[in-house]
C-alpha positions in Angstrom: -80.8 28.0 -24.6 -77.6 26.5 -26.1 -77.6 22.8 -25.5 -73.9 22.6 -26.6 -73.1 23.9 -23.2 -74.7 21.0 -21.4 -73.2 17.6 -20.9 -75.4 14.7 -19.7 -73.6 12.5 -17.2 -74.1 10.0 -14.4 -73.5 12.2 -11.4 -72.6 10.1 -8.3 -74.4 11.0 -5.1 -72.7 12.9 -2.3 -72.0 11.4 1.1 -74.2 8.4 0.5 -73.3 5.4 2.8 -75.7 3.0 1.1 -74.3 3.8 -2.3 -70.8 3.3 -1.1 -71.6 0.0 0.6 -73.4 -1.4 -2.5 -70.6 -0.1 -4.8 -68.0 -1.9 -2.7 -70.0 -5.1 -2.8 -69.9 -5.0 -6.6 -66.2 -4.0 -6.8 -65.2 -6.7 -4.4 -67.1 -9.3 -6.5 -65.2 -8.2 -9.6 -61.9 -8.6 -7.8 -62.4 -12.3 -7.1 -60.4 -14.8 -9.2 -62.4 -16.9 -11.7 -64.1 -20.0 -10.2 -66.1 -22.0 -12.7 -68.1 -23.6 -10.0 -69.1 -20.2 -8.6 -69.2 -17.9 -11.6 -70.1 -14.2 -11.6 -73.0 -13.4 -13.9 -74.1 -9.8 -14.7 -77.5 -9.0 -16.2 -79.3 -5.9 -17.4 -82.0 -5.1 -19.9 -83.2 -2.4 -22.2 -86.3 -1.7 -24.5 -86.0 -1.7 -28.3 -88.4 0.0 -30.7 -89.4 -2.4 -33.5 -89.7 -0.7 -36.9 -90.9 -2.1 -40.2 -90.2 -1.0 -43.7 -93.4 0.2 -45.5 -91.8 -0.3 -48.9 -89.3 -3.1 -49.7 -85.7 -1.8 -49.8 -83.8 -1.9 -53.0 -80.8 -4.1 -52.6 -77.3 -2.8 -53.3 -75.7 -3.2 -56.7 -72.4 -2.4 -58.2 -73.6 1.0 -59.1 -75.4 2.1 -55.9 -75.7 1.2 -52.2 -78.8 -0.4 -50.6 -81.7 2.1 -50.7 -84.2 2.3 -47.9 -87.4 4.4 -48.1 -87.8 7.1 -45.5 -91.3 5.9 -44.6 -91.5 3.3 -41.9 -94.1 1.8 -39.5 -93.7 1.4 -35.7 -94.3 -2.3 -34.7 -94.3 -2.1 -30.9 -91.6 -2.4 -28.3 -89.5 -5.4 -27.3 -87.0 -5.9 -24.5 -83.5 -7.2 -24.7 -82.2 -9.1 -21.6 -78.4 -9.2 -21.5 -76.5 -11.8 -19.5 -72.7 -11.8 -19.4 -70.0 -13.7 -17.5 -67.1 -11.3 -17.7 -64.2 -13.5 -16.7 -65.3 -16.3 -19.1 -65.6 -13.9 -22.1 -69.3 -15.0 -22.6 -72.5 -13.1 -23.1 -76.0 -14.0 -24.4 -78.8 -11.6 -25.3 -82.4 -12.7 -25.3 -85.4 -10.8 -26.8 -88.8 -10.9 -25.1 -92.0 -9.1 -25.9 -92.4 -7.9 -22.3 -90.1 -7.2 -19.3 -92.1 -8.8 -16.5 -91.1 -10.9 -13.5 -92.1 -13.9 -15.5 -89.8 -13.0 -18.4 -86.9 -12.5 -16.0 -87.5 -15.7 -14.0 -87.9 -17.9 -17.0 -84.6 -16.7 -18.5 -82.8 -17.0 -15.2 -84.1 -20.6 -14.8 -83.0 -21.4 -18.3 -79.4 -20.4 -17.5 -79.3 -21.9 -14.0 -80.6 -25.2 -15.3 -78.7 -25.1 -18.5 -75.3 -23.4 -18.8 -74.9 -23.3 -15.0 -76.6 -26.6 -14.1 -73.4 -28.0 -12.5 -72.4 -24.8 -10.6 -72.8 -24.7 -6.9 -73.6 -21.0 -6.8 -73.9 -18.2 -9.2 -73.2 -14.6 -8.1 -75.7 -12.4 -9.9 -74.9 -8.7 -10.4 -78.0 -6.8 -11.3 -79.9 -3.6 -10.4 -82.6 -3.6 -7.7 -85.5 -3.5 -10.1 -88.8 -4.9 -8.7 -88.8 -7.6 -11.3 -85.4 -8.9 -10.3 -86.4 -10.6 -7.0 -86.5 -13.9 -5.3 -90.3 -13.8 -5.3 -90.3 -13.7 -9.1 -89.4 -17.4 -9.2 -92.4 -18.2 -6.9 -94.7 -16.5 -9.3 -93.6 -18.8 -12.1 -92.6 -22.2 -10.6 -93.8 -24.6 -7.9 -92.3 -23.8 -4.5 -89.8 -26.6 -4.5 -88.3 -25.6 -7.9 -88.4 -21.9 -7.0 -86.6 -22.6 -3.8 -83.9 -24.7 -5.5 -83.2 -21.8 -7.9 -83.2 -19.1 -5.3 -80.7 -21.0 -3.1 -78.2 -21.2 -5.9 -78.0 -17.4 -6.4 -75.7 -15.1 -4.5 -77.4 -11.7 -5.0 -75.2 -8.6 -5.6 -77.3 -5.5 -6.3 -75.8 -2.4 -7.9 -76.7 0.9 -6.0 -79.4 3.2 -7.2 -77.9 5.6 -9.9 -74.9 3.2 -10.1 -75.8 1.2 -13.2 -72.3 2.0 -14.6 -71.1 -0.6 -12.2 -72.9 -3.4 -14.1 -70.7 -4.9 -16.8 -73.9 -6.1 -18.6 -74.7 -2.4 -19.2 -71.5 -2.1 -21.2 -72.5 -5.2 -23.3 -75.9 -3.5 -24.0 -74.1 -0.5 -25.2 -72.0 -2.7 -27.5 -75.0 -4.5 -28.9 -76.8 -1.2 -29.6 -73.8 0.2 -31.5 -72.9 -3.0 -33.3 -76.2 -4.7 -34.0 -79.5 -3.0 -33.4 -78.8 0.7 -33.4 -79.9 2.6 -36.5 -81.5 -0.4 -38.1 -85.1 -1.3 -38.9 -86.0 -4.6 -37.2 -89.7 -5.2 -37.5 -90.5 -8.3 -35.4 -89.5 -10.1 -32.2 -88.4 -13.1 -34.3 -86.0 -11.0 -36.4 -84.7 -9.3 -33.3 -84.0 -12.6 -31.6 -82.1 -13.9 -34.6 -80.0 -10.8 -34.9 -79.0 -10.6 -31.3 -78.3 -14.3 -31.1 -76.0 -14.0 -34.1 -74.2 -11.0 -32.4 -73.8 -13.0 -29.2 -72.3 -16.0 -31.1 -70.0 -13.8 -33.1 -68.6 -11.9 -30.1 -68.3 -15.1 -28.0 -66.3 -16.7 -30.8 -63.8 -13.9 -30.5 -63.4 -14.8 -26.8 -63.5 -11.1 -25.8 -63.2 -10.9 -22.0 -63.7 -7.9 -19.8 -60.7 -6.3 -18.0 -62.4 -4.3 -15.2 -59.9 -1.7 -13.9 -61.6 0.0 -10.9 -60.8 -1.5 -7.6 -62.1 -0.6 -4.1 -59.0 1.3 -3.3 -59.4 3.3 -6.5 -63.0 4.1 -5.7 -62.1 5.3 -2.2 -59.8 7.9 -3.8 -61.5 8.9 -7.1 -65.0 8.8 -5.6 -64.3 9.9 -2.1 -67.1 12.4 -2.2 -69.5 9.5 -2.2 -68.3 8.4 1.2 -69.9 10.1 4.2 -67.7 11.9 6.7 -67.0 9.7 9.7 -69.0 10.6 12.7 -66.9 10.3 15.9 
C-alpha cells in the first residue's frame, strides 16, 4: 500500500445540525469585539513524552555542533494545558503530571482568581471533554468557592470533531514546533521551565490572533455540514 496517496485530514461531518449549532456558537464568540471585563479564553491540552539523555551531550564548539547520543530513556508522560486570550495577544502554558479534573480545575481557578480576578465573566472556549465540566470544581473546592467560580464562566464548547475551531489548538501546534518538538526534555520541572519561557517570549512579541472565518463564510464553505431544511 502506498501511503503517499493518503492525506490525513479533519473531515467535517455531513448534515450534522448539532455540529453546525456548536460551530456557530464558537464563530459568533470570535466575532465579538474585545471587552476586558468579559474576555474570551480558549483552552486545550496535549500529552508530551518526557525523554532523558542516557549519556551527557557534548556541547557545541567552534569546530562542531552539539552532539547528542542516539540512546535515550523514556521518563513518563506529562500534559501541557494551553490557555490563550486571542484578542489580548496572551497565552500561557502549564505542565502537569496528569490530566485529571483536579488538574484542570486548579488551573482554571488560578486564572479566574489571578489574571481574571476583576472580570465579571470569562467566556471559555474548550472541547466537551469529561474533565472540562462544572462538576470538576466541586471535586476540588468547597461548594461556595466552586459555585463562585462556575458562575463566572460562560461555557462555549467546540463540536465533536471540530477541535480546529479552538484557537488554543493552534497555540499548541506552535509550542510543539517552536519549543518541545524534537527535543529531549526529561522532567516535569524542565518542561515547566521551557514552556513558561516560550509563553513569556511570545507574549512579549504581542502576537495576537486574526481569526478570519465568520459565520457567513462557514455557511458557504461548509454548507455540507448543515442539514437540509425539513418543510
